[in-house]
N, C-alpha and C positions, 0 to 999 in steps of 0.2 A: 554885216551878216555874221552871226556867231558860227564858229566852226562846230563840227560834231564833237561831242564830249569824248576825250581820249582816256581820261582817268576818272574813276568814281570820286566824287567830292563828298567828304564826310564833315558835316557842320557840327561843331561842338561849342558849348558855352553855357552860361548860367541861364536858368529858366527866365523867360521874358526878354531874351536878347534878340529874338527874331529868327531863330533857326527854321521853324516851320514856314513862316511867311516868306523868307528869302529862298528857302529850299524849293518851295512850289514855283516861285518866279524863275529860279535858275532852271528848273526842269522844263518849263515852258520855252525858255530861251534856247536850251540845248536840245529840246524835243526828246527828252528821255524820261525814264520813270523816276518817281519820287517816293521815298519811304520815310516815315517817321517811326523811330523804334518804339516809342511809347504806344503809338496807335497799333503797331504790329503786335506788341505784347497784349494789348487789350483784345485784339482779334483772336489771338492764340488762346488766351485764358478765359475770355468772356467776362473779365473783371477789370475795373478801373485800376490804373497804376497805383493811385493813392490808397485804394482799398487793399490791394495786395501788400503794399509796404506797411500799412497800419495794422492789418489783421494777422499777417503771416511773418512779417519781419523782413529785414534787409536781405538776409541770405536767400530767401525764397525769391524775392524780387530780382536779385542779381543773377540768380540761376536762369530765370525766365528771360532776362535781358541778354545774357550770354547766348542762350539758345537762338533767340531771334537774330542777334548780330551774326552768328555763325551762318544762319540761313541766308541772310542778306549778303554777307561776304561771298558766299558761294555763287549767288545769282550775279553779283557784280563782276565776277571773273569773266562771265560770258557776255555781259552787256553793261557797260558803265552806266551809273545812275547817280542820283543825289540822295544822300542819307542824312536826315536830321536826327541827332542822338538826344537821349534824355539828359537832363541837366547834371545828373550824377555819374555819367559814364566815366569821368576821370577817376573814380574810385573803384572801377570794375576792371581789374587787370586782365581777366580772361576775355572779356568783351573787347577791350582795346587790342589785345593780341591778335584776335581774328580779324578785326576791322583794319588793322595796319597792313594786312596782306591784301586788302581790297582796294585801297586808294589813298588819297591825300587828306590830311586833317586840316580844316580851316577853323580857327578860333574866332568867333564873332564876339568882339568885346564892345558891348554897348555902353560901358562905363558904369561905375558904381551908382552915381546919382540917378541916371536915367532908369536903370533897372530897379533900384530901390523905390523910385516914384511909382513905377508900374505896379509893384507888389502892394504898396500902400493903397493905391487907387482901387485895386481889386479886392482888398481886405473888407470883410463885412463885420461891422461892430454889432455885437449882440446885446440884448437887454440886460444880461447878467454881467456885463462889463468885459466879456471875453471877445476874442476875434475868431472868425472862421474864414474859410477860403484863402488860407495861407499855405505856402509851401510847407511840406512836412517838417523840414529842418527848423523852421521858425515856429510852427504850431506846437511842436513838442516842448518848447520852452515857455509856452503859455503866456505870451505878452499881453499886457493890459493897456498899453498906450502905443500910439504911432511911434513915439520916440524909442520905445523898447523894440519895436519891430525893426526900425532903422539900425539900432545898435547891434541886434542879433545878426542882421543881414551884413553889416560891415565886417564882422569877424569871419563870416562865411565867405564873403566876396574875396577878401584878401587871400584866404586859403585856396579857394577854387581857381581864381585867376592865375595864381602861381602854377597850379597843376596843369591848367589848360595851355599855358605858355610852353610848358615842358613837352607836351605831347604834340603840339601843333606844328605842321609843316609851314603854314602861313597864318599870320595874325592880321585881322582886319578890324581897325578901330572905327566903329559905326558912330556917326554923328547924330545930333538931334536934328534930323532932316527928314525929307520924304523917303518913303520906302524905295521908290525908284532910284533916287540918288545913292542910297546905301547899297542897293543891289549892284549899281554901277561900280561902287567902290570894291565890292567883292570880286567882280569880274576883272577889274584892273589888277588886283593883287594876284589872282590865280593865273592871269595871263602874263604876269611879269616874272622876273627871276628874283625879285626881292622877297624877303620873308615877312615884311610888314609895311604898312603905309600910314 
């Protein structure tokens, strides 16, 4: 039987690493609230995150992200919860600052190949030779082959993984395994005194 959640758990990591999936499962286990910062931004603005980023730029998006994180951090002070952050939270110092007052950061590292494979699988090849349904940071470089998508992601992954390791209180290496077993890995790490497993 899982104990009540004593500290808010803030899940961070690159898009497609499983933050939302595992966040919802953890919330069920701990019987607490779950929030996804991107979903909260969309509720607050009435617009998709990608649309805000593409149409209004990074600064406008980061401002909305910080506002949402400030609200969630305040709520977490009175009742611990699970928060899944957006993939680029590591580049938003203001949002990180308020979230660090709310709980512990857990970096979900699904590995470069696993994450890259998921991105390629979700990419849509268009008749004009372009790709759509890609993360913004890949789409803006206008890749025309899967190899280019993987190459762009590699540069991105190296940079982001380093940043997430720096901000994380705990690091969980997720395996190519069932969701249940990976959730168990997360629980093992946050219930231990080690910083990685």
